[in-house]
C-alpha positions in Angstrom: 106.4 97.7 119.7 104.1 100.3 121.2 103.9 99.0 124.9 107.7 98.6 125.0 108.2 102.2 123.6 105.8 103.7 126.2 107.7 101.9 128.8 111.0 103.3 127.7 109.5 106.8 127.9 108.4 106.1 131.4 111.7 104.8 132.5 113.5 107.7 130.6 115.5 105.3 128.5 114.8 107.4 125.5 113.0 110.6 124.6 110.1 111.2 122.2 112.3 113.7 120.3 115.0 111.0 119.6 112.5 108.5 118.5 110.7 110.8 116.2 114.1 112.1 114.7 114.9 108.3 114.1 111.7 107.7 112.2 112.0 110.7 110.1 115.6 109.9 109.2 114.6 106.3 108.3 111.8 107.6 106.0 114.2 110.1 104.3 116.9 107.3 103.8 114.6 104.5 102.7 111.3 105.7 101.2 112.7 106.4 97.8 112.3 102.6 97.3 108.6 102.6 98.1 107.2 106.2 97.6 104.9 105.6 100.4 105.1 109.1 102.0 103.5 112.0 100.2 103.9 114.8 102.9 106.4 114.7 105.7 105.9 116.7 108.9 109.3 117.9 109.9 108.0 120.2 112.7 106.8 116.9 114.4 110.1 117.1 116.2 109.1 120.3 118.1 105.8 118.4 119.0 107.9 115.6 120.4 110.0 118.1 122.4 106.8 119.5 124.0 105.8 116.0 125.1 109.1 115.4 126.6 108.8 118.8 128.5 105.3 117.7 129.6 106.7 114.4 131.0 109.6 116.2 132.8 107.1 118.5 134.5 104.4 116.1 135.4 106.1 112.6 135.4 103.1 111.4 133.4 102.5 110.3 129.8 100.1 112.4 127.9 97.5 109.9 126.7 97.6 106.2 125.9 99.7 106.8 122.7 102.3 109.4 124.2 105.0 109.9 121.7 103.9 107.1 119.4 104.8 108.0 115.7 101.8 107.5 113.3 101.2 108.1 109.6 97.8 108.9 108.2 96.3 108.6 104.7 96.4 111.9 102.6 92.6 112.1 102.5 92.4 112.5 106.3 92.1 116.3 107.0 94.5 118.1 109.3 94.5 121.8 110.3 98.3 122.2 110.2 101.0 122.8 107.7 100.3 119.4 106.0 98.2 119.5 102.9 95.2 117.2 102.5 95.7 116.5 98.9 94.0 113.0 98.3 97.1 112.4 96.3 95.9 114.9 93.7 97.8 117.8 92.1 94.4 119.5 92.2 94.4 119.7 96.0 98.2 120.0 96.6 97.7 123.3 98.4 94.5 122.4 100.1 94.6 123.1 103.9 91.3 122.3 105.7 90.1 124.4 108.6 89.4 121.5 110.9 90.9 118.2 111.8 89.2 115.0 111.0 87.8 113.4 114.2 90.4 110.7 114.1 93.1 113.2 114.1 91.8 114.9 117.2 91.6 111.4 118.8 95.3 110.8 118.0 96.3 114.2 119.3 94.3 113.7 122.5 96.0 110.3 123.0 99.4 111.9 122.6 100.3 110.3 119.2 102.6 112.3 116.9 101.6 112.5 113.3 104.8 112.5 111.4 103.4 112.7 107.8 100.7 111.7 105.3 100.8 108.6 103.2 100.5 108.2 99.3 97.2 106.7 98.0 95.2 105.9 94.9 94.1 109.3 93.9 90.7 110.3 95.2 90.5 106.8 96.8 90.8 105.1 93.4 87.6 107.0 92.1 89.1 108.7 89.1 89.4 106.4 86.1 88.5 103.0 84.7 92.2 102.5 83.9 93.8 103.8 87.1 96.5 101.8 88.9 96.2 101.0 92.6 98.6 103.1 94.6 99.1 105.7 91.9 98.4 109.5 92.4 99.2 112.4 90.2 100.9 114.1 93.2 102.6 111.2 94.7 103.4 109.0 91.9 103.3 105.1 92.2 103.6 103.4 95.6 105.6 100.2 95.4 104.9 97.1 97.2 107.0 96.2 100.2 108.1 93.0 98.3 109.1 94.8 95.1 107.6 96.9 92.4 106.7 93.8 90.3 104.0 92.8 93.0 100.7 94.4 93.4 100.5 97.1 96.2 96.7 97.3 96.6 94.7 100.4 97.2 93.6 103.0 98.0 95.4 102.9 101.4 98.6 101.7 99.7 101.0 104.2 101.3 99.7 103.4 104.8 100.3 99.7 104.3 103.7 100.0 102.8 104.9 102.6 105.3 103.7 100.3 108.1 105.5 97.3 106.6 108.7 99.3 106.1 108.6 100.4 109.9 108.2 104.1 109.1 105.8 104.4 112.0 104.4 102.3 114.8 101.1 102.2 113.1 99.2 103.9 110.4 95.6 105.1 109.7 93.8 104.4 106.4 90.3 104.5 105.1 88.1 102.0 103.2 85.0 102.2 101.0 85.3 98.7 99.6 88.7 97.0 100.1 90.9 100.1 100.2 92.4 99.2 103.6 92.4 95.4 103.8 93.6 94.7 100.4 96.8 96.7 100.6 97.3 95.3 104.1 97.1 91.8 102.6 99.4 92.6 99.7 102.1 94.0 102.0 101.9 91.5 104.9 100.6 93.7 107.7 97.8 93.5 110.2 94.8 95.7 109.7 91.4 96.3 111.4 88.6 98.1 109.6 86.1 99.7 111.9 82.5 100.1 110.8 81.0 103.5 109.9 79.0 103.5 113.1 82.1 103.0 115.3 84.3 105.6 113.7 83.2 109.1 112.2 84.6 110.0 108.8 83.8 113.6 109.5 86.4 115.7 107.7 87.7 112.7 105.7 87.6 113.1 101.9 86.4 109.8 100.8 83.9 108.4 98.3 80.7 107.5 100.3 79.7 108.7 103.7 77.4 105.5 103.8 80.2 103.0 103.3 83.5 104.9 104.2 85.2 103.7 107.4 88.4 104.2 109.3 91.0 101.5 109.9 94.4 101.0 111.6 97.4 99.0 110.3 100.4 97.6 112.3 103.2 95.1 111.9 102.2 93.5 115.1 98.9 91.9 116.2 99.4 93.1 119.9 99.9 96.7 118.8 96.7 96.6 116.6 94.8 95.2 119.5 96.1 97.8 121.9 95.1 100.7 119.5 91.6 99.3 118.9 91.0 98.7 122.5 91.8 102.3 123.2 89.7 103.6 120.4 86.7 101.5 121.2 87.3 101.7 125.1 87.0 98.0 125.1 88.2 95.5 127.7 89.5 91.9 127.3 86.5 89.6 126.7 85.9 86.4 128.7 83.5 85.2 126.0 84.0 82.0 124.0 84.0 81.5 120.3 81.3 78.9 119.7 80.9 78.9 116.0 82.6 80.3 112.8 81.5 80.5 109.2 84.2 79.7 106.7 83.8 80.9 103.2 85.7 77.9 101.8 85.4 79.0 98.2 87.8 82.0 99.0 90.6 79.4 99.4 90.6 78.6 95.7 93.2 81.0 94.5 94.7 80.1 91.2 98.4 79.6 91.2 98.8 79.0 95.0 96.1 76.4 95.5 98.4 74.1 97.6 99.3 76.7 100.1 95.7 77.9 100.4 94.4 74.4 101.0 97.1 73.8 103.5 96.0 76.9 105.3 92.4 75.7 105.2 93.5 72.3 106.6 95.3 74.0 109.5 92.2 76.2 110.2 89.8 73.2 110.3 92.3 71.3 112.6 92.6 74.3 114.9 88.9 74.8 115.1 88.3 71.0 115.9 90.9 71.1 118.6 89.3 74.2 120.1 85.9 72.6 119.9 84.5 75.4 117.7 81.5 74.5 115.5 82.3 75.0 111.7 79.7 76.1 109.1 80.8 76.6 105.4 79.4 78.2 102.3 78.8 81.8 101.2 77.6 84.0 103.9 75.8 86.3 101.5 74.2 84.4 98.6 74.6 86.1 95.2 76.6 89.0 96.7 77.1 90.4 93.2 73.4 91.4 93.1 74.2 94.2 95.7 77.1 95.8 93.7 74.9 98.0 91.6 73.2 99.4 94.7 76.7 100.1 96.1 77.8 101.8 92.9 74.7 104.1 92.9 75.3 105.1 96.5 79.0 105.8 95.7 78.3 107.8 92.5 75.8 109.9 94.4 77.9 110.6 97.4 81.2 111.1 95.8 80.2 114.4 94.2 78.7 115.6 97.6 81.9 114.6 99.4 84.1 116.7 97.0 81.9 119.8 97.0 81.3 119.8 100.7 84.8 118.9 102.0 87.1 120.6 99.4 84.9 123.7 99.0 85.2 123.5 95.2 82.1 123.8 93.0 81.1 120.8 90.8 82.1 122.8 87.7 85.4 123.9 88.9 86.4 120.4 90.1 85.5 118.8 86.9 87.3 121.6 84.9 90.4 121.0 87.1 90.3 117.2 86.6 90.0 117.7 82.8 92.9 120.2 82.7 95.2 118.6 85.2 94.6 114.8 85.1 93.0 113.8 81.8 95.6 112.8 79.1 98.5 113.7 81.6 97.9 111.0 84.2 94.9 109.1 83.1 93.5 108.1 79.7 89.9 108.8 81.1 88.3 110.3 84.2 85.2 108.3 83.8 84.6 107.5 87.5 84.6 111.3 88.2 82.6 112.3 85.2 79.8 109.7 85.7 79.6 110.7 89.5 79.2 114.4 88.8 76.6 113.8 86.1 74.6 111.2 88.0 71.0 112.0 89.1 70.1 109.1 91.4 68.8 111.3 94.2 66.1 112.9 92.1 65.2 109.6 90.4 64.8 107.8 93.7 67.4 105.1 92.9 69.8 106.5 95.6 67.2 106.0 98.4 66.2 102.6 97.1 69.7 101.5 97.0 70.3 102.6 100.6 67.2 100.8 101.7 68.3 97.6 100.0 71.8 97.6 101.8 70.1 98.5 105.1 67.8 95.5 104.7 70.8 93.4 103.9 72.5 94.4 107.0 69.4 93.6 109.1 69.2 90.1 107.4 72.9 89.6 108.0 72.7 90.5 111.7 69.7 88.2 112.0 71.5 85.3 110.3 74.5 85.5 112.8 72.1 85.8 115.7 69.8 83.0 114.7 72.6 80.7 113.7 74.9 81.6 116.4 77.7 82.7 114.2 80.6 84.4 116.1 83.1 85.0 113.3 83.2 84.8 109.5 86.6 83.7 108.0 87.9 84.0 104.5 91.1 84.5 102.6 91.4 88.3 102.2 92.6 88.1 98.5 90.3 85.2 97.6 87.9 85.3 94.7 84.7 85.9 96.7 84.6 89.6 97.3 85.6 89.5 101.1 85.8 93.2 101.5 82.5 93.7 99.9 81.0 91.2 102.3 82.2 93.2 105.3 81.2 96.5 103.9 77.8 95.5 102.6 77.0 93.7 105.9 78.4 96.4 108.1 80.9 94.2 109.8 84.4 94.7 111.4 87.2 93.2 109.3 90.5 92.1 110.9 93.3 91.0 108.4 96.1 88.7 109.7 99.0 87.7 107.5 100.2 84.0 107.7 103.2 82.5 106.1 102.2 79.1 104.8 104.4 78.3 101.7 106.3 80.6 99.6 107.8 84.0 100.5 104.7 86.1 100.3 102.1 86.0 103.1 98.7 84.7 102.7 96.3 86.9 104.7 93.2 85.7 106.5 90.1 87.9 107.0 88.0 87.6 110.2 84.8 89.4 110.2 82.2 90.0 113.0 79.8 92.5 114.3 80.9 95.4 116.5 79.9 93.6 119.8 82.2 90.7 119.1 85.2 92.6 117.6 87.3 91.5 120.6 86.7 87.8 119.6 88.5 88.5 116.3 91.7 89.3 118.1 91.3 86.3 120.6 90.9 84.0 117.6 93.8 85.6 115.7 96.2 85.3 118.5 95.4 81.6 119.2 95.3 80.7 115.6 98.7 82.4 114.8 100.2 80.7 117.8 99.0 77.3 116.6 100.5 78.0 113.1 103.8 78.8 114.7 103.9 75.6 116.5 102.5 73.4 113.7 103.0 75.2 110.4 105.9 73.2 109.2 104.3 69.7 109.6 102.5 69.4 106.3 
């Protein structure tokens, strides 16, 4: 875990160089099963050596993440020898001139980026028939539990690499479920920041309005540590007074008993803690907002591509037709309809943004007026959990639980930016409760 590794560096029980060598070797030996890494940064060993030299000279760690190995999604720009290809053959030799803001932050904190992870090509915005975790450059990413199970996307490689212990933590991105769904499918912890909290400058995503950064880790304590550094937050002494449970999300076909058992544990825990429970659907008729989200994404995707890859609209479309269509995808409808859309001129784009902004105002008012601290759902439940967090502009914490069966059932905890710490407080207490009581039913 991160704190233990930092302590080992301080006590000179191991060097950064030896740790980075160990992680790189593990990837080379084991990733053939998963195909989670698309670009490996072998010269990260020399960066590790520089950190070791820095410590020898100063007796200080360089930042809060000194020597911590991290993997980042292949749509996050780096100004180094790693391409930023978005998983696409079209961008296999694309080297941006600037780092993404999140990369500069990682470097400033002393983390070592050891590679980039495979992903659903162009964040799964290519084809109506594309497969999550597949890219023309990286191929298919396999779930940590086996290739017969869904891997989730588009941050599939980040989730699988984290689950396989190829890094201490990974960085992904999300427009609508791209981070939290692969985390749930692969049994790792994840935290999605809001677009206001984390800049996506020099990240090649889908929508500057919806896109957000997120972290994944095998351990809740590590995830909490990373987020506290990033947000410069301190442990809170606030109490959780009321939670909103989206109870319909616990009706997953095929594993109803396990889901209902988890819901029973959740209710028991809340009653023991004296936390008020409210149930229902936090956003009524959430599907009525999907068209507005789609219009925003169609409009902004073409702007993202043109601005950040420095390709013209015509050249990008030509390249997709020549390199992707009929070779990797039976259609490229998502790309074609985005590039041909005209919602800015028609006024639909601005009206759609206004509709979502109004929803976010109403959601914030609802939580304040009704005193709701947290919103809780099953992550892979049937009620569009990721869309709720993204449409309402909420943080989204995913925690895997192990109630029945070999596969985890992940719980989503959503809240506004001011109460993000409460998500981790709740998660730690509830997981401890499950560990003590989880075999009684």
